[in-house]
Structures are given as structure tokens and as C-alpha cells.
N, C-alpha and C positions, 0 to 999 in steps of 0.2 A: 332299629338303630336308635341309640340313645345319644343325645348331644347335650352338652352342658358348658357353661363358662368355665374356663380353665383357671382363671385368676392370674394367668401369666400375661406378659407383654411381649412385644416383638423381639426385643433383645434377649429375653429369656430363652427363646426357642432358636433364634438364629446366631446369637452371639455378636450381632451387629447393632450398635447403638445408633438409633435414628436421630436426625436433627430435630430440634424442638418443633419446627414448623412442618414436619413431614405429615402429610395426609394420613399415613399409615397409623399414626398415633391415635386417630379417632376410632379405629376398629378394635373391637375386643377379640380375643383369640378363643375360639371354641374347641372343644375336644370331643371326638367320638369315643365313648367310653369302652366299647367292645374292642376297638382296634388301637387305642391309645394314639390316634392320629390328630394333629392339630390343624386348624385352618383359620384364616381371617374371616370375620363376619363383614363382608364387604357391602352388605345391605343396609348398614347403618348410614345415616345421612346427616350431614350437618348443614345448617343454613344460617346465613347472615340475617340478623333480625331486621324486620321490615322498617323499623324506625331508623336504622343505620342506612338501609337502601334508599330511603326517601329523603334523607337529610344530606345535602350537599356539602355540609361542613366536614363530612367523613370521607370524601373522595374528590379526586381530580377528574376533570373531564378531558378525555383524550378523543381526538378526531382521527379516525383511521385513514391511512393512505393505502393505495393499491398494494396488493400482495401481503398485507400484514396478517399475522395470526396471533392467537392469544399468548402463545409462548414468547413471541417477539415483543409484544407489549409488556409482558411481565419482565422480560430482561431490560427493556428500556427503563422501567420505573424502579425495579427492585434489584437489578444487577444479577438476576438469575431467572431462568425460564421455568423454574419449578413451581411458581405460584400462579400459573395459568388458571388452576381450578378455583382459586379465590376470585379471579376476574370473572370467570364464568358464572359463579354463584352470585356475585354482586349484580350482574347483568341478566340474571334469570336465563341463562343459555341452557338449552336442553341438549343440543348437539354441538359440541365444540369443534367438530370436524367440518361443519359448514363454514364456508369462507366469509370473512368480513368484507364488506364493500366500502369502497372509497367514500369518505364523508360521514360514515357512521360514527356517532358519538357513543363511546363506552365509558363507563365508570371505572376509576382505578382507585382502590382503597388506599388511603394515605398510610404510610408505613407506621405512623405513630399509633394507629389503631390495630396493628397486626397482633399485639399481645392478647388482645381481647378475643380474637378469633381463635388463636392457637391454645389459649388456656382452657377453652371449652372442649378441645379434643379429648382431654383426659376425662372430663365430666361425661362426654358422650360414650367414650369407651367403657366406662364404668356402669353404665345404665343396665 
């Protein structure tokens, strides 16, 4: 089986235009040449630079209450639950399905820095 980069993006294949901030923008689309099938390379990974993670000027500190989850925190700060993965990356979370405990401090990226994260999605996709 031969697999290669297709040079296409998500909207080329599906006809659906993704929001600028969608994590799917980070994945390039690969093609199986023998069958002409397309698939997302979900093994690509983005990471927030260490200097951002360690500099509290880039984030708010949030103290968890009982029963909170990453998507709830995302909604509270960003008015959407879709940015849970940014919170997990900023906080070095391996398993986002493990519950947060009351009193845990989590970092919440300030919205003024979102552009820098999302602009890198295209760079990652094009690798």
C-alpha cells in the first residue's frame, strides 16, 4: 500500500468549511494511491510552546469546583466547549477523561493569544 500527502484540505474532501480554530485544520489529508481513498493523519501533534506554558502572562488561573470538566471550563472562558483540547495541552493532560478534582488549579490560555496557536495549525498540516 502506498500512502502520500494529497495536497488537499478538509473542505476539499467534505465540502464543509471548518472554523479557523478547528483542530482538524492541523491534520493533513493523506491518500492511498491504489484505492484513491483519503484519510486524516490524526497522528500529527501540536503543542503549546514551553515558554508560553511557563509564563503566567499568557494564561488565567482557574480553580476547579466539584464536577467540572475541560469542556465546561472551555465554555466558561471562551463561550464554547470546543477549545477543551487547548486547555488540556496547556496543562499537560494526557487523559482528558480523568475527572478534575475540586481545588485543582488549571491554566486557561488568554483569548488574545489564541491566534498564535491556531495560525500554527496550517504550518503543522503542511509539514
